[in-house]
N, C-alpha and C positions, 0 to 999 in steps of 0.2 A: 590459477584466480582461489583466493583461499579460501577457506568454507568453513562456515561453523556450523555445530549445533544442538541445537539448547530445547530443553526437555522441562519443566517444574511444575509444579502446581501452579492453578491461576492466581491464589495468594498469593504469592510470590512480591518479592519487588521487581519492579522492572524497568528499573534505573540504567542496570548497563547495559541496559538491548537499545535503551537512549539513545545515551550516548554514543554508542557506536554508528551512530543514524545522525549525530550531531557535523556538519561540515560537507555534505553529500550530499546528492541527486540521485534518488532511489524509484524504483517503482517493487511494488510488493503485487505476491497473484498468488491461489492457493498451491499447495504442492499437488495437489491431482492434475490442474495445468502445467508443473511443470518440464512433464517429460516431451507434451504437443512445441511447446518452445522449444526444447533441444534440439528435436527432428525437423524443427524446420529453420532453426539456425538462429532464432533471434526474436523477438519481440516484432508485431505488427498492428498497422492501427486497428478498431475494430468500429470502422463508419458503418459495414454493412451487417453487425449483430453477430456475423458468424463464433465472435468466442465468447462464455460465458464469462461475469465480472465479479472481479471479488467485493467489491464495493456498492453493490447495487447499480441500477443501468437506468442510467433516462436518454432518449434520446433526443433530450434541449441541453448536452452535454456540450460547453461551449467549442472542450479544446477537440470533444471526438469532430463533433460537425464539422472542425477546420483538417480531420484526418490528422491527427497527433495520438501522442501513448500521451496518457497521463503519469509526470511522476511528481515523486514528494520534493520538494526542493527547501534541503533547510542547511542551505551554504549560509545565510544570515543567522548572526548569534538571536535566542528567542528571546520577543521579549513582552511584557505584560499581553498585549494588543495578539500576537503568534500563539505564544499560549495555550491561549483556551480554542482560538482556530482547530491547532493542532491537536485537544484533546479531543474534542466534536469530532473532526476526523486524520480519527486514534488508528497508523498507521499497523499496531498488532489485531489490530476487533476482531481479525479475521482469522487469528490460532486458537478461539475458545475452545472449550473443551470436547471431543466427540467431533472432530472433523481434525485430516490431519494436519493439518498443522498448513503454514506460510513457508512462503521464502523469500523473501526484502533481495533485489536485484541493484548493488552498489554499482555503480558506473561512475568509470573513467572519466578525468575531465572534456580526456576529448571531445565527449558530445556537452558538455556545456557552450558555445557561441551557438550550438542550431536550435538552443532553449528559446519558445517563444515563453517569456512571461505573466503573469495573471495579468497583470497590468493592461493588457494589450484589449482584455474582455473590456474593463472599463472604456479606454479608448474608442474600439472601435468595435467590439461585438454589441452580442443585440442584449440591454440586459433584463432579458428572459427569461436568458439559458445560464443553467450551471458554471462555475467554476468555485475553486473553493479559497477562498486570497490569501492571500503574500501564502501560501506553502508548497501552491500546485503550479504547476509550467506542463509545457505541455511539449515533445520533439515529434516535428515534422517527419511523415515515414521509419522504416522500420530502425529496431535497434540490434546491430546482428550482437549473437552472446558473448564475443568478441572488446565488447565495449562494458563489459559486465569484470570489475573486480576483487569484489567479494560477494558469497553465496550467503545466504545470515538464513538456516530453514530455524525455524519456531514455532513448538508445538504446546499449550498450554494443558495439562490436567485437571481433572474436577476437586478438587480440594476439600475430603467427604468431610469439614469439620466450617466449610464455608457457611453460608447466609443461605444460600441457594441452591444447595445441597441438601441439605436438614430439612427447607419446604418442602425439595422433591419430590426424599423420600419420607413426609407426611403423609402428601399426597400421593401419593401409588399404594400407600397403607392405608388411604382411605379408602383407596377402590375398590 
């Protein structure tokens, strides 16, 4: 399994990382959770909420309620419509400064046939349930680590010259 480690300032361009995701199906988790995934030999559906989540938790998640693992599906080239959704549910958001970072697991094509597309929610699901249109898919049941072709470790460090860092320092100095 190929492994890439990326550590950079939060304000640095991310286009190279985004380009690595194009054309692939992947799952993102916090680095803190990776050891547990390795120990169990793969990802498990989180239907009973026993695993912490990386992107927030919702009991109203369509794929979780189906017993699936939610994955990002970037196999289709981005369009104007999907670019907006990609940035609203941005896979790199959990790599923010102050965290250990994230692990992006890029899966090999052997899992593709099992994926349930987001459109299943539109056709057969409860429209009150949550799904990320165009980019989310569900994988029924576990995904073993031998289905991972590439791991990308990503961590962003605070840029001391960023507006957020300057604001944080001013608040600390005022208190």
